[in-house]
C-alpha positions as CSV (number, residue, x, y, z in Angstrom):
1,X,-78.9,-209.5,-128.5
2,X,-76.6,-208.6,-125.6
3,X,-74.8,-206.0,-127.7
4,X,-78.1,-204.5,-128.8
5,X,-79.2,-204.1,-125.1
6,X,-75.9,-202.5,-124.2
7,X,-76.2,-200.1,-127.1
8,X,-79.8,-199.2,-126.2
9,X,-78.8,-198.6,-122.5
10,X,-76.0,-196.3,-123.7
11,X,-78.4,-194.3,-125.9
12,X,-81.0,-194.0,-123.1
13,X,-78.5,-192.8,-120.5
14,X,-77.0,-190.4,-123.1
15,X,-80.4,-188.8,-123.6
16,X,-81.1,-188.6,-119.8
17,X,-77.7,-186.9,-119.1
18,X,-78.2,-184.5,-122.1
19,X,-81.5,-183.3,-120.7
20,X,-80.0,-182.7,-117.2
21,X,-77.0,-180.9,-118.6
22,X,-79.0,-178.6,-120.9
23,X,-81.8,-177.6,-118.6
24,X,-83.5,-174.4,-119.7
25,X,-83.0,-171.3,-117.8
26,X,-85.6,-168.6,-117.2
27,X,-84.7,-164.9,-117.3
28,X,-85.4,-162.9,-114.1
29,X,-85.1,-159.2,-113.5
30,X,-83.2,-158.3,-110.2
31,X,-83.3,-154.7,-109.0
32,X,-81.5,-153.1,-106.1
33,X,-80.5,-149.5,-104.9
34,X,-77.0,-148.1,-105.5
35,X,-76.3,-144.6,-104.2
36,X,-80.0,-143.6,-104.4
37,X,-80.5,-145.0,-108.0
38,X,-82.3,-148.2,-108.8
39,X,-80.1,-150.6,-110.8
40,X,-81.7,-153.6,-112.5
41,X,-80.0,-156.6,-114.1
42,X,-81.5,-159.6,-116.0
43,X,-80.1,-162.9,-114.8
44,X,-80.6,-166.5,-115.7
45,X,-82.2,-168.8,-113.1
46,X,-82.2,-172.6,-113.4
47,X,-84.7,-175.0,-111.9
48,X,-83.3,-176.8,-108.9
49,X,-83.0,-180.5,-109.4
50,X,-84.8,-182.4,-106.7
51,X,-82.6,-183.8,-104.0
52,X,-79.6,-181.5,-104.6
53,X,-78.7,-179.0,-101.9
54,X,-78.6,-175.3,-102.8
55,X,-74.9,-174.1,-102.5
56,X,-74.0,-171.4,-100.1
57,X,-73.0,-168.1,-101.7
58,X,-69.4,-167.0,-101.0
59,X,-69.2,-163.7,-99.2
60,X,-68.3,-160.8,-101.4
61,X,-65.0,-159.0,-100.6
62,X,-65.4,-155.5,-99.4
63,X,-62.9,-152.7,-100.1
64,X,-61.3,-151.1,-97.0
65,X,-61.4,-147.4,-96.8
66,X,-58.2,-145.7,-95.9
């Protein structure tokens, strides 16, 4: 009986972690202006899991003009 409960526990936690790891993403169109033209991209957005902080975005490096 003890082995059965351990196996059942492993199966349940495997299903839970699978669901968290394979969360569905939704597609979102993001548009911005570049040199007077509107450029649009389609990106994936994931649902934020409750209780986890949103990570800060790293600053993008800028090219120095000579």
